[in-house]
Kinemage of the C-alpha trace (Angstrom):
@kinemage 1
@onewidth
@group {chain A} dominant
@subgroup {mainchain}
@vectorlist {calphas} color= white
{ca val a 1} P -15.064 15.691 -0.732
{ca gln a 2} L -12.417 13.753 -2.053
{ca leu a 3} L -9.083 12.532 -0.420
{ca gln a 4} L -6.523 10.664 -2.309
{ca ala a 5} L -3.412 9.556 -0.737
{ca ser a 6} L -0.207 8.469 -2.353
{ca gly a 7} L 3.521 8.058 -1.817
{ca gly a 8} L 3.495 4.953 0.079
{ca gly a 9} L 6.494 2.319 -0.474
{ca leu a 10} L 8.937 -0.013 0.753
{ca val a 11} L 11.833 1.484 2.653
{ca gln a 12} L 14.452 0.118 5.003
{ca ala a 13} L 14.558 0.900 9.011
{ca gly a 14} L 15.990 4.101 9.417
{ca gly a 15} L 14.518 5.978 6.157
{ca ser a 16} L 12.374 8.261 4.748
{ca leu a 17} L 9.258 8.484 3.146
{ca arg a 18} L 6.853 11.185 2.508
{ca leu a 19} L 2.893 10.716 2.153
{ca ser a 20} L 0.836 13.325 0.226
{ca cys a 21} L -2.640 13.580 0.202
{ca ala a 22} L -4.850 15.683 -2.416
{ca val a 23} L -8.190 16.852 -0.887
{ca ser a 24} L -10.552 18.725 -3.175
{ca gly a 25} L -14.690 19.325 -3.300
{ca arg a 26} L -15.276 22.080 -1.166
{ca thr a 27} L -13.257 24.743 1.497
{ca phe a 28} L -11.522 23.125 4.326
{ca ser a 29} L -11.667 26.011 6.564
{ca thr a 30} L -13.382 24.265 9.565
{ca tyr a 31} L -11.466 20.930 9.109
{ca ala a 32} L -8.982 19.021 10.371
{ca leu a 33} L -7.210 16.666 8.176
{ca gly a 34} L -5.734 13.483 9.671
{ca trp a 35} L -3.312 10.838 8.963
{ca phe a 36} L -4.543 7.359 10.256
{ca arg a 37} L -2.658 4.175 10.043
{ca gln a 38} L -3.933 0.115 10.198
{ca ala a 39} L -1.466 -2.672 10.347
{ca pro a 40} L -2.446 -6.398 9.604
{ca gly a 41} L -4.824 -7.809 12.310
{ca lys a 42} L -4.702 -4.329 14.317
{ca glu a 43} L -7.188 -1.681 14.335
{ca arg a 44} L -6.996 1.491 12.586
{ca glu a 45} L -5.143 3.739 14.696
{ca phe a 46} L -4.392 8.014 14.873
{ca val a 47} L -1.180 8.844 13.433
{ca ala a 48} L -1.113 12.966 13.256
{ca ala a 49} L -3.412 15.377 12.265
{ca ile a 50} L -3.434 19.314 11.322
{ca ser a 51} L -6.049 22.343 11.392
{ca trp a 52} L -6.610 23.368 7.726
{ca ser a 53} L -6.588 27.102 8.795
{ca ala a 54} L -4.287 27.887 11.838
{ca gly a 55} L -1.813 24.501 11.155
{ca arg a 56} L -2.447 23.641 14.252
{ca thr a 57} L -1.027 19.933 14.896
{ca met a 58} L -1.720 17.128 17.025
{ca tyr a 59} L 0.844 13.681 16.737
{ca ala a 60} L 0.300 9.825 18.439
{ca asn a 61} L 3.136 9.557 20.840
{ca ser a 62} L 4.569 6.319 18.799
{ca val a 63} L 5.637 9.026 15.958
{ca lys a 64} L 5.877 12.389 18.043
{ca gly a 65} L 9.266 13.524 16.997
{ca arg a 66} L 9.616 11.185 13.810
{ca phe a 67} L 6.932 12.498 11.860
{ca thr a 68} L 6.037 16.131 10.605
{ca ile a 69} L 2.120 16.645 9.297
{ca ser a 70} L 1.784 19.963 6.875
{ca lys a 71} L -0.177 21.606 4.420
{ca asp a 72} L 0.082 23.282 1.385
{ca ile a 73} L -3.239 25.416 1.152
{ca asp a 74} L -2.552 26.727 -2.249
{ca lys a 75} L -2.285 23.112 -3.483
{ca asn a 76} L -4.892 21.207 -1.515
{ca met a 77} L -2.747 18.953 -0.028
{ca val a 78} L -1.757 17.335 3.039
{ca tyr a 79} L 1.796 15.831 3.928
{ca leu a 80} L 3.062 13.272 6.430
{ca gln a 81} L 6.632 13.041 6.357
{ca met a 82} L 8.251 10.270 8.008
{ca asn a 83} L 11.189 9.794 9.223
{ca ser a 84} L 13.433 7.357 11.419
{ca leu a 85} L 11.103 4.543 10.244
{ca arg a 86} L 10.739 1.268 12.074
{ca pro a 87} L 9.058 -2.028 11.153
{ca asp a 88} L 6.538 -1.213 13.481
{ca asp a 89} L 5.436 1.651 11.062
{ca thr a 90} L 4.367 -0.783 8.721
{ca ala a 91} L 0.922 -0.457 7.725
{ca val a 92} L -1.869 0.802 5.338
{ca tyr a 93} L -1.803 4.614 6.124
{ca tyr a 94} L -5.180 6.418 5.236
{ca cys a 95} L -5.592 10.365 5.070
{ca ala a 96} L -9.002 11.439 6.875
{ca ala a 97} L -11.164 14.603 7.144
{ca asp a 98} L -12.833 16.075 10.304
{ca lys a 99} L -15.494 18.626 9.192
{ca asp a 100} L -16.175 19.866 12.946
{ca phe a 101} L -12.485 20.928 14.002
{ca leu a 102} L -13.385 24.609 13.905
{ca arg a 103} L -16.865 24.276 15.569
{ca arg a 104} L -15.359 22.301 18.801
{ca ala a 105} L -12.981 25.269 18.988
{ca val a 106} L -15.516 27.890 19.413
{ca glu a 107} L -17.517 25.504 21.529
{ca gly a 108} L -14.501 25.448 23.899
{ca arg a 109} L -14.832 21.279 23.418
{ca thr a 110} L -11.907 18.663 22.959
{ca leu a 111} L -10.113 20.005 19.791
{ca trp a 112} L -8.768 16.716 18.681
{ca asn a 113} L -10.793 13.519 16.998
{ca val a 114} L -7.854 10.809 17.743
{ca ala a 115} L -10.997 7.950 17.101
{ca ser a 116} L -11.678 7.157 13.507
{ca ser a 117} L -14.930 7.558 14.050
{ca gly a 118} L -14.678 11.111 14.210
{ca tyr a 119} L -13.789 11.379 10.741
{ca asp a 120} L -16.050 12.395 7.944
{ca tyr a 121} L -14.506 11.669 4.977
{ca trp a 122} L -11.654 9.220 3.765
{ca gly a 123} L -9.314 8.473 1.153
{ca gln a 124} L -8.133 5.364 0.056
{ca gly a 125} L -5.177 3.617 1.833
{ca thr a 126} L -1.439 3.727 0.532
{ca gln a 127} L 0.807 1.210 1.963
{ca val a 128} L 3.605 1.841 4.039
{ca thr a 129} L 6.591 -1.351 4.460
{ca val a 130} L 9.592 -0.858 6.813
{ca ser a 131} L 11.740 -3.917 6.098
{ca ser a 132} L 14.201 -4.431 8.980
């Protein structure tokens, strides 16, 4: 499984960016794909996730209403549209894959992994810098 993140850059506060994550290497029907971020000196934190098959989504409270995660199955892409960016959104953003999402759904367990340890595959990061 390979994940390739892109789309980061420098933007002013209030601006927008769209991150992309190209996924390959297998079928992802049982997976959830997520975005995490890590600011300097801080732990990696959950941003958003989407189930590959049904398109269910989950967001961190800090980005809810500003960020939108989406997918394009035909292109094997996951996107993170980021609007109303703030300086505290500055971080390296990573896409990641959780292979057990559907299994947890079938077993009636908690669906979403918001801990980075719950994700099995990671792409390289892309830097997002928001200036004030």
